[in-house]
C-alpha positions as CSV (number, residue, x, y, z in Angstrom):
1,M,0.0,0.0,0.0
2,T,1.1,3.6,-0.6
3,G,0.4,6.8,1.1
4,S,-0.7,7.4,4.7
5,N,-4.0,6.8,6.4
6,P,-5.8,8.7,9.2
7,L,-7.0,5.5,10.8
8,A,-4.8,4.4,13.7
9,K,-2.1,1.9,12.8
10,G,-3.6,-0.5,15.3
11,V,-7.0,-0.4,13.5
12,L,-5.4,-1.2,10.2
13,E,-3.5,-4.1,11.8
14,M,-6.8,-5.5,13.3
15,V,-8.6,-5.1,9.9
16,S,-5.8,-7.0,8.3
17,G,-6.0,-9.7,10.9
18,I,-9.7,-10.1,10.3
19,V,-9.8,-10.2,6.5
20,G,-6.2,-10.9,5.4
21,K,-3.7,-8.6,3.7
22,G,-5.2,-8.9,0.2
23,N,-8.7,-7.9,1.3
24,W,-8.2,-4.2,2.3
25,S,-6.8,-1.1,0.7
26,F,-6.2,2.6,1.2
27,A,-4.5,3.1,-2.2
28,P,-5.5,6.5,-3.5
29,A,-7.0,5.1,-6.7
30,Q,-9.1,2.7,-4.8
31,L,-10.4,5.4,-2.4
32,L,-11.2,7.7,-5.3
33,S,-13.1,4.9,-7.1
34,Y,-15.2,4.3,-4.0
35,S,-15.8,8.0,-3.2
36,R,-19.2,8.1,-5.0
37,D,-22.0,6.1,-6.5
38,L,-23.8,7.1,-9.8
39,W,-25.5,10.2,-8.4
40,T,-25.6,12.8,-11.2
41,R,-24.5,15.7,-9.1
42,K,-21.2,14.0,-8.1
43,T,-20.7,12.9,-11.7
44,M,-20.8,16.6,-12.8
45,E,-18.5,17.6,-10.0
46,M,-15.9,14.9,-10.8
47,Q,-16.1,15.7,-14.5
48,A,-15.0,19.2,-13.6
49,G,-12.2,18.0,-11.4
50,K,-13.9,18.5,-8.1
51,L,-13.2,15.3,-6.2
52,P,-15.5,14.1,-3.4
53,A,-14.3,13.3,0.1
54,P,-13.0,9.7,0.0
55,P,-13.4,7.0,2.6
56,H,-10.3,6.1,4.7
57,L,-10.3,2.4,3.9
58,I,-11.9,-0.2,1.6
59,V,-12.4,-3.7,3.0
60,W,-13.6,-6.9,1.1
61,P,-14.8,-9.4,3.7
62,E,-15.5,-13.0,2.5
63,S,-17.8,-14.2,5.3
64,T,-20.5,-13.1,7.7
65,E,-18.1,-13.8,10.6
66,Q,-15.6,-11.3,9.1
67,V,-18.4,-8.7,8.7
68,Q,-19.3,-9.2,12.4
69,S,-15.7,-8.7,13.5
70,L,-15.3,-5.6,11.3
71,L,-18.4,-4.0,12.8
72,R,-17.3,-4.8,16.4
73,L,-14.0,-3.1,15.7
74,A,-15.7,-0.1,14.0
75,D,-18.3,0.3,16.8
76,Q,-15.7,0.2,19.5
77,A,-13.4,2.7,17.7
78,Q,-16.5,4.8,16.6
79,I,-15.4,4.7,12.9
80,P,-18.1,5.3,10.3
81,V,-19.1,2.3,8.1
82,I,-20.6,2.4,4.7
83,P,-21.9,-0.9,3.3
84,M,-21.4,-1.3,-0.5
85,G,-23.0,-3.7,-3.0
86,A,-21.9,-2.6,-6.5
87,G,-22.2,1.2,-6.2
88,S,-24.9,1.7,-8.9
89,G,-27.2,3.8,-6.7
90,V,-28.2,7.3,-8.0
91,C,-28.9,9.1,-4.7
92,G,-25.5,9.4,-3.0
93,G,-26.3,6.5,-0.7
94,T,-22.7,5.2,-0.4
95,I,-20.8,8.5,-0.1
96,A,-18.5,8.6,2.9
97,L,-19.6,11.9,4.3
98,R,-17.4,11.5,7.4
99,G,-14.7,9.2,5.9
100,G,-14.5,5.8,7.5
101,I,-14.6,2.3,6.2
102,I,-16.4,1.1,3.1
103,I,-17.3,-2.6,3.5
104,D,-17.6,-4.0,0.0
105,L,-19.5,-7.3,0.0
106,K,-18.8,-8.4,-3.6
107,K,-16.6,-11.3,-2.4
108,M,-19.7,-12.7,-0.6
109,D,-21.4,-13.9,-3.7
110,R,-22.6,-17.5,-3.2
111,I,-26.0,-19.1,-3.5
112,R,-25.8,-20.8,-0.1
113,N,-28.9,-23.0,-0.6
114,L,-31.6,-23.6,-3.1
115,D,-34.8,-25.4,-2.0
116,R,-36.5,-26.7,-5.2
117,T,-39.6,-27.9,-3.4
118,S,-40.3,-24.6,-1.6
119,M,-38.8,-22.5,-4.5
120,I,-36.6,-20.3,-2.4
121,A,-32.9,-19.6,-2.5
122,E,-30.5,-18.0,0.1
123,V,-28.2,-15.7,-1.7
124,E,-25.3,-13.7,-0.2
125,A,-25.5,-9.9,-0.4
126,G,-22.6,-9.4,-2.8
127,K,-24.1,-11.5,-5.6
128,I,-24.3,-9.5,-8.9
129,G,-27.9,-9.6,-10.3
130,E,-27.1,-10.7,-13.8
131,I,-24.9,-13.5,-12.6
132,L,-27.5,-14.7,-10.1
133,E,-30.2,-14.7,-12.8
134,R,-28.1,-16.7,-15.2
135,E,-27.3,-19.3,-12.6
136,L,-31.0,-19.6,-11.6
137,N,-32.0,-19.9,-15.3
138,Q,-29.6,-22.9,-15.7
139,L,-31.5,-24.5,-12.8
140,G,-34.9,-23.8,-14.3
141,F,-35.8,-20.8,-12.2
142,T,-36.0,-17.0,-12.4
143,L,-36.0,-14.5,-9.6
144,G,-38.1,-12.1,-11.7
145,H,-36.0,-9.1,-10.6
146,F,-34.6,-7.1,-13.5
147,P,-33.5,-3.6,-12.6
148,S,-31.8,-1.6,-15.4
149,S,-28.7,-1.9,-13.3
150,I,-28.8,-5.7,-13.2
151,Y,-25.2,-6.0,-14.6
152,C,-23.8,-3.7,-11.9
153,S,-26.0,-4.1,-8.8
154,A,-26.1,-6.7,-6.1
155,V,-28.6,-8.5,-4.0
156,G,-27.8,-6.6,-0.8
157,G,-28.2,-3.3,-2.5
158,W,-31.5,-4.3,-3.9
159,V,-32.9,-5.1,-0.5
160,A,-31.3,-2.1,1.2
161,T,-32.9,0.3,-1.3
162,R,-36.3,-1.5,-2.0
163,S,-35.4,-1.8,-5.6
164,A,-37.8,-2.7,-8.5
165,G,-37.1,-4.6,-11.6
166,Q,-38.6,-4.0,-15.1
167,L,-40.9,-6.9,-14.6
168,S,-42.3,-5.8,-11.2
169,S,-45.9,-5.7,-12.3
170,K,-45.8,-9.5,-12.4
171,Y,-43.2,-10.5,-9.9
172,G,-43.3,-7.6,-7.5
173,K,-40.6,-5.4,-6.0
174,I,-37.7,-6.8,-4.0
175,E,-39.6,-6.6,-0.7
176,D,-42.2,-9.0,-2.2
177,M,-39.4,-11.5,-2.8
178,V,-37.7,-11.5,0.5
179,V,-38.6,-14.4,2.8
180,S,-35.9,-13.9,5.4
181,L,-32.7,-12.0,6.0
182,E,-29.3,-12.4,7.7
183,V,-28.2,-9.1,9.1
184,V,-25.2,-8.0,11.2
185,L,-26.0,-5.2,13.7
186,P,-23.6,-2.3,14.3
187,D,-22.2,-4.0,17.4
188,G,-21.5,-7.2,15.6
189,R,-24.5,-9.2,16.7
190,L,-26.1,-11.4,14.1
191,I,-29.8,-11.6,13.3
192,R,-31.4,-14.4,11.2
193,T,-35.1,-13.9,10.6
194,R,-37.3,-17.0,10.3
195,T,-37.5,-18.6,6.9
196,V,-41.3,-19.2,6.7
197,P,-43.9,-18.3,4.1
198,R,-45.9,-16.0,6.4
199,S,-46.1,-15.4,10.2
200,A,-48.1,-13.4,12.7
201,T,-45.3,-13.1,15.3
202,G,-45.2,-9.4,15.8
203,P,-43.9,-6.6,13.6
204,S,-41.9,-7.8,10.6
205,L,-38.2,-7.8,11.4
206,N,-37.4,-8.1,7.7
207,H,-39.0,-4.8,7.0
208,I,-36.9,-3.0,9.6
209,F,-33.9,-3.6,7.3
210,I,-35.5,-3.7,3.8
211,G,-35.0,-0.1,2.6
212,S,-32.7,0.8,5.5
213,E,-29.9,1.8,3.1
214,G,-27.2,0.5,5.5
215,T,-28.1,2.8,8.3
216,L,-29.2,0.1,10.8
217,G,-26.8,-2.8,10.0
218,I,-25.4,-4.8,7.1
219,I,-27.5,-7.3,5.2
220,T,-25.2,-10.3,4.5
221,S,-27.7,-12.7,2.8
222,A,-31.3,-12.8,1.8
223,T,-33.6,-15.8,1.2
224,L,-35.7,-15.0,-1.9
225,R,-38.8,-16.4,-3.6
226,L,-38.2,-18.0,-7.0
227,W,-40.4,-18.7,-10.0
228,E,-40.2,-21.4,-12.7
229,Y,-38.5,-20.0,-15.8
230,P,-41.3,-18.9,-18.2
231,K,-42.3,-21.3,-20.9
232,A,-43.6,-18.6,-23.2
233,R,-43.5,-14.9,-23.8
234,E,-46.0,-12.7,-25.6
235,F,-45.3,-9.2,-27.0
236,Q,-47.6,-6.4,-27.9
237,G,-47.5,-2.7,-28.8
238,F,-50.2,0.0,-28.8
239,R,-50.5,3.7,-29.6
240,F,-53.2,5.8,-27.8
241,P,-54.5,9.1,-29.0
242,D,-53.8,10.6,-25.6
243,L,-52.2,9.8,-22.3
244,H,-55.4,9.4,-20.3
245,Q,-56.7,6.6,-22.5
246,G,-53.4,4.7,-22.0
247,L,-53.5,5.1,-18.3
248,E,-57.1,4.0,-18.1
249,S,-56.1,0.8,-20.0
250,I,-53.3,0.1,-17.5
251,R,-55.7,0.6,-14.6
252,E,-58.3,-1.7,-16.1
253,M,-55.7,-4.4,-16.8
254,M,-54.3,-4.4,-13.3
255,Q,-57.7,-4.3,-11.7
256,S,-58.8,-7.2,-13.9
257,E,-56.1,-9.2,-12.2
258,L,-53.9,-9.4,-15.4
259,K,-50.2,-9.8,-14.6
260,P,-48.2,-8.3,-17.4
261,A,-44.5,-8.9,-16.9
262,V,-43.8,-5.5,-18.6
263,I,-46.2,-2.7,-19.0
264,R,-44.9,0.7,-20.0
265,L,-46.8,3.7,-21.2
266,Y,-44.7,6.6,-22.6
267,D,-46.0,10.1,-22.2
268,P,-46.4,12.1,-25.5
269,V,-43.0,13.7,-25.3
270,D,-41.2,10.4,-24.7
271,T,-43.3,8.8,-27.4
272,Y,-42.3,11.6,-29.8
273,F,-38.6,11.1,-29.2
274,S,-38.6,7.3,-29.0
275,S,-40.7,6.7,-32.1
276,K,-40.7,9.9,-34.1
277,G,-41.1,8.9,-37.7
278,I,-41.6,5.2,-37.0
279,I,-44.4,3.5,-38.9
280,E,-45.4,0.9,-36.3
281,E,-47.1,-1.9,-38.1
282,K,-47.5,-5.5,-37.3
283,A,-44.2,-6.3,-39.0
284,K,-40.9,-4.6,-38.3
285,P,-41.2,-0.9,-39.2
286,K,-40.2,0.3,-42.6
287,K,-38.8,3.6,-41.5
288,I,-37.1,4.8,-38.4
289,G,-36.8,8.5,-37.6
290,L,-33.5,10.1,-36.7
291,F,-34.2,10.4,-33.0
292,A,-35.1,6.7,-32.7
293,K,-32.3,5.5,-35.0
294,R,-29.4,7.5,-33.6
295,G,-30.6,7.5,-30.0
296,I,-29.8,9.8,-27.1
297,I,-26.4,11.1,-28.3
298,H,-28.0,12.5,-31.5
299,L,-30.8,13.9,-29.4
300,A,-28.3,15.5,-27.1
301,Q,-26.4,17.1,-30.0
302,K,-29.5,18.5,-31.6
303,T,-31.2,19.9,-28.4
304,L,-28.2,21.2,-26.5
305,P,-28.6,24.8,-27.6
306,Y,-32.2,24.8,-26.5
307,L,-31.5,23.4,-23.0
308,Y,-30.2,26.8,-21.8
309,H,-33.8,27.9,-21.9
310,P,-35.8,24.6,-21.4
311,A,-39.2,26.1,-20.8
312,L,-39.5,27.0,-24.5
313,P,-38.8,23.5,-26.0
314,N,-40.9,22.0,-23.3
315,R,-43.9,24.2,-24.3
316,F,-43.3,23.4,-27.9
317,L,-43.1,19.6,-27.4
318,Q,-46.0,19.4,-24.9
319,S,-48.2,21.3,-27.3
320,R,-47.2,19.3,-30.4
321,A,-46.9,15.7,-29.0
322,K,-50.2,14.0,-28.2
323,A,-50.1,10.3,-28.7
324,S,-48.8,7.8,-26.1
325,K,-47.0,4.5,-26.9
326,M,-47.5,1.4,-24.8
327,I,-45.6,-1.9,-24.8
328,L,-46.8,-5.0,-23.1
329,I,-45.1,-8.3,-22.4
330,F,-46.7,-11.4,-20.8
331,E,-44.8,-14.5,-19.8
332,G,-45.3,-17.7,-17.9
333,E,-47.3,-20.8,-18.8
334,T,-48.0,-20.9,-22.6
335,E,-51.8,-20.9,-22.4
336,L,-52.0,-18.4,-19.6
337,A,-49.7,-15.9,-21.2
338,A,-51.7,-16.1,-24.4
339,L,-55.0,-15.6,-22.6
340,E,-53.7,-12.6,-20.7
341,H,-52.4,-11.2,-23.9
342,K,-55.8,-11.6,-25.5
343,Q,-57.6,-10.0,-22.6
344,A,-55.2,-7.1,-22.5
345,K,-55.5,-6.5,-26.2
346,E,-59.3,-6.3,-25.9
347,I,-59.0,-3.8,-23.1
348,C,-56.6,-1.6,-25.0
349,L,-58.7,-1.7,-28.2
350,H,-61.8,-0.8,-26.3
351,A,-60.1,2.2,-24.8
352,G,-59.1,3.5,-28.2
353,G,-55.7,2.0,-28.6
354,I,-54.2,1.3,-32.0
355,D,-52.6,-2.1,-32.4
356,T,-49.0,-1.7,-33.5
357,G,-48.0,-5.3,-33.4
358,E,-45.2,-7.2,-31.6
359,W,-42.2,-5.2,-32.8
360,P,-42.3,-2.2,-30.4
361,A,-42.2,-4.6,-27.4
362,R,-39.7,-7.0,-28.9
363,N,-37.4,-4.1,-29.8
364,W,-37.7,-2.7,-26.3
365,W,-36.9,-6.2,-24.8
366,K,-33.8,-6.6,-27.0
367,H,-32.4,-3.2,-25.9
368,R,-33.9,-3.0,-22.4
369,Y,-30.7,-2.3,-20.6
370,K,-28.9,-0.1,-23.2
371,V,-30.0,3.3,-22.1
372,S,-28.4,2.9,-18.7
373,Y,-25.0,2.4,-20.3
374,T,-25.1,5.4,-22.7
375,M,-25.8,8.1,-20.2
376,S,-22.2,8.7,-19.5
377,K,-21.6,9.9,-23.0
378,V,-24.2,12.6,-22.6
379,F,-22.2,14.3,-19.9
380,D,-19.3,14.6,-22.3
381,L,-21.5,16.7,-24.5
382,G,-21.9,19.4,-21.9
383,F,-25.2,18.7,-20.1
384,F,-26.6,16.4,-17.5
385,V,-29.4,13.8,-17.4
386,D,-31.2,12.2,-14.5
387,T,-34.3,10.3,-13.5
388,I,-37.0,11.0,-10.9
389,E,-39.3,8.1,-9.9
390,V,-42.4,8.7,-7.8
391,A,-45.7,6.9,-7.3
392,T,-49.3,7.5,-6.3
393,L,-52.8,6.1,-6.4
394,W,-54.8,5.9,-9.6
395,D,-57.2,8.8,-8.8
396,N,-54.2,11.1,-8.2
397,L,-51.8,9.8,-10.9
398,E,-52.5,12.4,-13.6
399,N,-52.5,15.2,-11.1
400,L,-49.1,14.1,-9.8
401,Y,-47.8,13.8,-13.4
402,Y,-48.9,17.3,-14.6
403,S,-47.8,18.9,-11.3
404,M,-44.3,17.6,-11.5
405,Q,-44.1,18.1,-15.3
406,E,-44.8,21.8,-14.8
407,A,-42.4,22.1,-11.9
408,I,-39.5,20.4,-13.8
409,S,-40.2,22.1,-17.2
410,K,-38.8,25.5,-15.9
411,H,-35.4,23.9,-15.5
412,A,-35.0,20.9,-17.8
413,L,-36.3,19.1,-20.8
414,V,-38.7,16.5,-19.3
415,M,-40.4,13.4,-20.4
416,A,-41.8,10.4,-18.6
417,H,-43.1,6.9,-18.8
418,F,-45.5,5.0,-16.5
419,S,-44.5,1.5,-15.3
420,H,-44.5,-0.6,-12.2
421,A,-48.2,-0.7,-12.1
422,Y,-50.5,-2.2,-9.4
423,P,-54.2,-2.5,-8.8
424,Q,-54.1,0.5,-6.5
425,G,-51.8,2.8,-8.5
426,C,-48.7,3.3,-10.6
427,S,-45.2,4.8,-10.6
428,I,-44.0,7.7,-12.9
429,Y,-40.5,7.7,-14.2
430,F,-39.4,11.1,-15.3
431,S,-36.3,11.6,-17.4
432,I,-34.7,15.0,-17.4
433,A,-31.9,16.7,-19.4
434,S,-30.5,20.2,-18.9
435,T,-27.3,22.2,-18.9
436,G,-25.6,25.4,-17.9
437,R,-22.7,27.5,-19.2
438,T,-20.5,26.7,-16.1
439,L,-20.3,23.9,-13.6
440,Q,-21.9,26.2,-11.0
441,D,-24.8,27.0,-13.4
442,R,-25.3,23.3,-14.0
443,L,-25.2,22.4,-10.3
444,A,-27.6,25.2,-9.5
445,R,-30.0,24.1,-12.2
446,Y,-29.8,20.5,-11.1
447,D,-30.6,21.5,-7.5
448,A,-33.5,23.6,-8.7
449,V,-34.9,20.6,-10.6
450,W,-34.9,18.4,-7.6
451,E,-36.1,21.1,-5.2
452,D,-39.1,22.0,-7.3
453,A,-39.9,18.4,-8.3
454,M,-39.9,17.1,-4.8
455,E,-41.9,20.0,-3.5
456,A,-44.5,19.4,-6.3
457,C,-44.5,15.7,-5.4
458,M,-45.1,16.4,-1.7
459,K,-47.9,18.8,-2.4
460,A,-49.6,16.5,-4.9
461,G,-49.5,13.5,-2.4
462,G,-46.9,11.3,-4.2
463,A,-44.3,9.0,-2.8
464,L,-40.8,10.6,-2.9
465,S,-39.3,7.4,-4.3
466,H,-40.7,4.2,-5.9
467,H,-37.5,2.3,-6.2
468,H,-34.3,4.4,-6.2
469,G,-34.3,5.0,-2.5
470,I,-33.3,8.2,-0.6
471,G,-29.6,8.4,0.1
472,I,-28.5,12.1,0.5
473,L,-30.4,13.4,-2.5
474,K,-33.9,13.2,-1.0
475,A,-33.1,13.1,2.7
476,K,-34.4,16.6,3.5
477,W,-37.9,15.5,2.6
478,M,-38.0,12.3,4.6
479,E,-39.6,13.8,7.7
480,R,-42.6,15.0,5.7
481,E,-42.7,11.8,3.8
482,S,-42.9,9.8,7.0
483,G,-46.3,11.1,8.0
484,G,-45.2,11.8,11.6
485,A,-43.3,8.6,12.1
486,A,-39.8,10.2,11.8
487,P,-39.2,10.0,15.6
488,L,-39.8,6.2,15.4
489,L,-37.2,5.8,12.7
490,K,-34.7,8.0,14.6
491,G,-35.5,6.1,17.8
492,L,-34.8,2.8,16.1
493,K,-31.5,4.2,14.7
494,K,-30.5,5.3,18.2
495,A,-31.4,1.9,19.7
496,L,-29.5,-0.2,17.1
497,D,-26.7,2.1,16.4
498,P,-26.1,4.3,19.5
499,N,-22.6,5.3,18.2
500,G,-24.0,6.4,14.9
501,I,-21.5,4.6,12.8
502,M,-23.8,3.1,10.1
503,N,-23.8,5.1,6.9
504,P,-24.1,8.5,8.5
505,G,-26.4,11.1,6.9
506,K,-28.5,8.8,4.8
507,L,-32.3,8.5,5.0
508,G,-32.1,11.8,7.0
509,I,-31.0,9.9,10.2
């Protein structure tokens, strides 16, 4: 190792004794690479040469026992600890605000046990999602959890942030998949919740840690529900004359107990950019417009001059774009998937939808992770992009959408899609793009987007986050979000973590 470290030499020696010499580092390059997640604000700052405060040490434990020993050491020495899965969060949830030790769990990546009869698997927290899914597929199963970050996110991070996958309308969010947890508390004690299908033995201990973002302990493994790998998959596209008709179709499908694996309705602006010029027929389209063909980079180059004054292009697009595109995918047993497809098609046609065939859904499926890995190029062009995901009940959904669209439009180009639908409501996933002439201008505009968007969300009665979590980014609104329960969360934090070592500053606690 090179360089010096502010942690006491005795602490470093004890860490080395716990995990071995090859499993810890304070090399400057390592500390820098662990100094942020994928929060857009930090990406802008680092691009301009403004480096975040790094942690003091990175540790890679290989067992639960090592995690226990590390937390005992950190608690006794009152050293901050930040658990790390794969670092793909977008809310600053793994930033070391007070330095300390990042405990990276990626070497804890085993499937400990798979029960074929009960269809559950115990998986260690560091298991990368795509690797897990491929291994389960080879055994005839699927987890059904497909976040856009599946190639660079891990099981522990999913549980700690209440993540959602692209197929959540069929399989649920991660909290619907958790049967039991293994968690190390800040003082090193171990909790293993019961692996049973349901229980009535007091408050759910699982749900104390699901969504806790590493503030109450470290999740070291999760026992998760599995599904048989689907035998068939059905694809369908629709175009609706307006957004309202599309949303009504989703609501009717979900309340008719259909279970689409994927259901996505793009607002008119997103539809305009994603399929401008496309002739969506029952076969592959004959013509693809420039925006759809060349993608987000071409869009960025074309729109950059207008993003200094985003209100104008937003007004133009919102007045011109009217239609909304929908994609549907059903999967599972062959006959059941076909039946659900048939019923969904009848609902959409009755609501005024135009059948655009299989191709829009098949094309989305083929490229479903691509956008997450092209965003970095956009920053090189001089502007920033981000996403804001909220949720609410059906009778408030359009109110929330238009309220937030208006709030964001002053500061950024804004579009949205609706996905992660349920019988009671739906999430809205806003995509934003904006810029400024200097770093300070861009940061000020970015902060204004989030300030006005979250205030609009709160006033309209939406949930601050559907699946990205809170981290630092949304922490200031957590007390209002909690509906008066903030003292309970803070009391729980004080009881479990009296020395305040666990991921300080996240979740507003």
